[in-house]
N, C-alpha and C positions, 0 to 999 in steps of 0.2 A: 890304398884305400881299405877301409874296414868293411869286409863283406857282411858281417853281422849287422852293422849299422844300416847298410844299404837295404838288406832284406827287411829289417824292422821298418824302415821308412816306406818301402814298397807295400808291406802289409798294412801299415797305417793309412796309406793313400787308398788302398783297395777298400778298406772298411769305410773311409770317408765317402768314397764313390758309391758304396752300397747304401749308405744313408740317403744320398741323392737319388738313387734308384727307387728307394721307398717313397720319397716325395713324388717322383715322376709317376710311379705306379698309382698313387692316389689321384693325381691329376688325370691320368689316363682313364682310370675307372670312372671318375666323375664325368669327364667329357664324353667317354664312350657310352655311358648310360643316359645321361641327361642332356648332352649337347650344350653344356654350360662351361665356359672358361671361368674357372673359379680362382680369381686373384686373391681371395681370402684364405686359400689353402695353407700358405705359409704362416698366416696369423693363427690358424687353428693348430698348426704344429707347435707354435709358440705357446698357445694356451695349454696344450698338453704338457709342455715342459713346466710351466708355472703351476699347473694343477698338481704335477708330481711333487714340486717343492712344497706345496701346501699339505698334500696328503702325507708326505714323509715327515713334515714338521708336526702334524697332528698325531700320527700313529707311530712314527719312528721306524716304519717298515717300508723298504723299497719294494718288496714283493706285493704288498697290498696296493701300493701305488701302481704297480704294473697291471693290476686287475682293474682298479678304479679309473685310471686315466682314459683308457679307450672308451669306457662306458660314458664318462662325462663329456669327452670331446665328441663322441658319436651322437649323444643326445643334443649337444649344442649344434652340431651340423644338421641334424634332423629338424631341429626347431628353426634354423635359418632357412632350410629348404622349404619347409611347410609354410612358414610365416612370411618370408621375404621373397624367395625365388619363385615358388610355385605360382603366385599371382602374375608373374611376368611371362609365363609360358604362353606362346602364341603371339607375343609381341616381337618387336625387333630383337635380333640376336645381340645387339649392343646393350640392351637394358639390363640383363643379368650380369653381363661383363662389368658395366659401370657400377652396378649395385655391389658386386663383390669387391671391386676395386676400392670403393668408398668404405665398405665394411672392414677391409683390411686396415685402413687408416684408423678407423674408430676403435677396433680391437687393440691395435698397438698403443694408441693413446690411453685407452682404459687401463691397460697393463702398466703403463708408466705412472698413471695416477695412483693405482693401488699398490704397486710394488716399488715404485721409484724408477729413476732412469738408469741406474746401474744394475747389472745382472746379479742374480743371487747365486751364492755358492751351492754346489750340489755334489756331494762326494759319492763315489761308488760304494755300494754296500760292502761290508767286510769280506764276504765270500768272493767278491770280484775286485778287491782292492789291491791284491798283489799281482804277480806276473806268472805267466806260463813259462816254463823253462824247457826249451827244446835244444839240447846240446849247449852251445854257447849263445843261443838266441833267447832273449828275454822279451816277451810280448805281453802288454797289459791284458789281464783277464777281461776287464770291462769292454775293451775294444774287440776282443774275440767274441764276447757275448753279443755285442751289437752286430758284428759281422754274421754270426750264426742266425740271429733274429732276422736280419735282412735277407739272408739266403732262404730261410724258411718262408718268409713272406713272399718273396719272389716266386718260389716254387709253388706255393699254394695258389698264388694268383695265376701262374701259368697253367696249372692243372684246372683251376676253375674256368679259365677262359676257353679251355679246350673241351669242356664238358657240356652236356646237354642242359645243365642248369643255367650256364651263362647264356646260351642261346635262348632259353626260356625267359630269362630276365630281360634280355635285349629286345625280344619280340614284343613282350606284353608290358613293358615299362610304361607307366601312366603319363608319358609326355607325348602330346599329340604329334609333334614333329618327328618323333623317333619310333612311333608305332609302325612297324613294317612286318610283313610276313614273307619269309623266303618260300615263295610258291604257295602251295596249299597245305603247308605243314600244319598238323594239329599240335598245339602246345597246350598242355594242361586240360585236354579234353574240349577245347573250344577252337573254332576256326576263326582266325583273325582276318 
């Protein structure tokens, strides 16, 4: 067996797993703060990918897309939360779940209408197009970049969840069913 091939495949699998970790962190964050199971999470991930295709098509820059995509997807998520999910707080736990489940179908079908049923090609930027060479091991730079981004996201999420800011957000989040106070702790100068 070729050891280099095995190591390359293991690293590729680890990076793929890290991408799934990013998706799971998003779901955990949403459920942890809002107590909403967001079935549209994957559809928003898809919208981010298609937004990147559009931004790169318009600007020719992957790096501009890397800045614009989170803003656009975050604004879309905020609009959905404020306009669709927030009116359902206080109702059955199934209502937001059903809403986001249906919303995922709507978003997928809208993307099919706008972009067609086939995926769009998206090449790595030139700086990430070649491979890292580590002895006899060749590993694609774009996969290494994705892995590094996933590790940084996981680390920042882990640090945020262990900080007082996370506790502050969790305690005073404006969802009635999740407003709780750990004892008589004062958060941001007010007693909950």
